[in-house]
C-alpha positions in Angstrom: 134.1 -80.5 -132.3 137.2 -82.1 -133.8 139.5 -83.5 -131.1 143.2 -83.2 -131.3 143.5 -86.7 -129.8 141.2 -89.5 -128.6 142.5 -91.5 -125.7 141.1 -94.9 -125.0 143.0 -97.4 -122.8 140.1 -99.8 -122.1 138.6 -102.5 -124.4 137.0 -104.9 -121.9 133.4 -103.5 -121.6 131.8 -106.1 -123.8 132.9 -109.1 -121.7 130.9 -107.7 -118.7 127.5 -107.9 -120.3 125.6 -110.8 -118.8 127.9 -111.1 -115.8 126.7 -111.0 -112.2 128.6 -108.7 -109.8 128.4 -110.0 -106.2 130.8 -107.6 -104.4 132.8 -104.4 -104.8 136.2 -103.2 -103.5 137.4 -99.6 -103.9 140.6 -97.8 -102.9 142.0 -94.4 -104.0 143.9 -95.9 -107.0 141.8 -98.8 -108.1 138.4 -100.5 -107.9 137.4 -104.1 -108.3 134.3 -106.1 -109.1 133.9 -109.7 -107.9 131.8 -111.8 -110.3 129.7 -114.8 -109.3 132.2 -117.3 -110.7 135.0 -115.8 -108.6 136.6 -113.8 -111.3 137.8 -110.3 -110.3 137.8 -107.4 -112.7 140.1 -104.5 -111.6 140.0 -100.9 -112.9 142.6 -98.2 -112.5 143.7 -95.1 -114.5 146.6 -94.8 -116.8 148.7 -91.6 -117.2 148.9 -90.6 -120.9 150.9 -87.6 -122.0 149.1 -85.8 -124.8 151.3 -82.7 -124.8 153.9 -80.7 -122.9 152.7 -80.6 -119.3 149.4 -82.1 -120.4 148.4 -85.5 -119.1 145.1 -87.3 -119.1 144.0 -90.3 -117.1 141.7 -92.8 -118.9 140.3 -95.8 -117.3 142.0 -99.1 -117.9 142.0 -102.7 -116.7 144.4 -103.3 -113.9 146.2 -106.4 -112.5 146.4 -106.9 -108.8 148.8 -109.4 -107.2 147.0 -112.7 -106.7 147.6 -112.6 -102.9 146.0 -109.2 -102.5 143.6 -109.0 -99.5 140.5 -107.4 -100.9 138.0 -105.9 -98.4 134.9 -106.9 -100.3 131.6 -105.1 -99.8 129.1 -107.8 -100.6 126.0 -106.6 -102.5 122.7 -107.5 -100.8 121.3 -108.1 -104.2 123.6 -109.3 -106.9 124.1 -106.9 -109.9 123.3 -108.6 -113.2 124.8 -106.5 -116.0 122.4 -106.0 -118.9 124.0 -103.1 -120.6 127.2 -101.1 -120.6 127.9 -97.5 -121.6 131.3 -96.0 -122.2 131.7 -92.7 -120.4 133.7 -89.9 -122.1 134.9 -86.5 -121.2 136.9 -83.8 -122.9 140.0 -82.2 -121.4 141.9 -79.1 -122.3 144.2 -76.5 -120.9 143.9 -72.7 -120.8 146.7 -70.3 -120.1 146.7 -68.7 -116.6 148.6 -65.7 -115.4 151.1 -66.3 -112.6 149.2 -65.5 -109.4 152.1 -66.7 -107.2 150.1 -69.9 -106.3 151.7 -72.1 -109.0 154.9 -74.1 -108.5 157.8 -73.6 -110.9 158.4 -71.1 -113.6 155.8 -70.4 -116.3 154.1 -70.4 -118.5 151.3 -71.7 -116.4 148.0 -73.3 -117.4 144.9 -74.8 -115.8 143.6 -78.1 -117.0 139.8 -78.5 -117.4 137.6 -81.6 -117.6 134.0 -81.6 -118.7 131.2 -83.3 -120.6 131.6 -83.6 -124.3 130.9 -80.3 -126.1 131.7 -78.0 -123.2 135.3 -76.9 -124.3 135.5 -73.6 -126.0 135.1 -74.1 -129.8 138.0 -71.7 -130.4 140.3 -74.0 -128.5 142.4 -76.2 -130.8 143.8 -78.7 -128.4 140.9 -80.6 -126.8 141.3 -84.3 -126.0 138.5 -86.8 -125.8 139.2 -89.3 -123.0 137.5 -92.6 -122.2 137.0 -91.9 -118.5 134.8 -94.7 -117.3 131.9 -97.2 -117.8 128.4 -97.2 -116.5 126.8 -100.6 -116.0 123.0 -101.1 -115.8 121.4 -104.0 -114.0 118.2 -105.8 -114.9 116.5 -104.3 -111.9 117.3 -100.7 -112.9 120.3 -100.1 -110.7 123.5 -98.6 -112.1 127.2 -98.8 -111.2 129.8 -96.3 -112.4 133.5 -96.8 -112.5 135.4 -93.7 -113.7 138.6 -91.8 -113.4 138.4 -88.7 -111.2 137.9 -85.4 -113.1 140.1 -83.5 -110.6 142.6 -85.9 -109.0 145.2 -87.8 -111.0 145.3 -91.6 -110.5 142.1 -91.6 -108.5 139.3 -93.9 -109.4 135.7 -93.4 -108.5 133.2 -96.2 -107.9 129.5 -95.4 -107.3 126.2 -97.2 -107.1 124.2 -94.6 -105.1 122.0 -92.5 -107.4 123.2 -89.2 -106.0 126.9 -90.2 -106.3 126.3 -91.3 -109.9 124.6 -88.0 -110.7 127.6 -86.1 -109.3 130.1 -88.1 -111.3 128.0 -87.8 -114.5 128.2 -84.0 -114.4 131.6 -84.2 -116.1 130.9 -87.3 -118.2 129.0 -88.1 -121.4 127.7 -91.6 -122.2 127.9 -93.6 -125.4 127.2 -97.2 -126.4 129.9 -99.8 -126.3 
């Protein structure tokens, strides 16, 4: 499917390969990885307007004030990153009749987010969004950091297999 726009606000995946993650921190609007050398990598989402009343929220690197008090969750077994996949989704809007549940005057639309290839082929305004990354460890574990598919400015961080499976329902992977 040809995309009307491709939105990518993150270019730091390659520098994580070979790093060791020792702890995690997650809040509604950002997530952080503590590396074994003391470096902190922060992720958040960025609002990008791609049309009238149409915003997407790709993942990006984020700067936290140096005095920020992280509540680190120390990993029992450090996570040595051996591979990285970029996680993409497509987003589009569809017109919706005024059911009385919308705010403001119309026209109204509903925004959708899904794995690549799910948007209706007849829809001409589908945006491909870099929504996250999936890190793989040498011991088979995975870690996913992604923007939420249903809440603006929310970032998701998961290591649990069932949580990752849930997040991946609206994401497609690709190599860095």
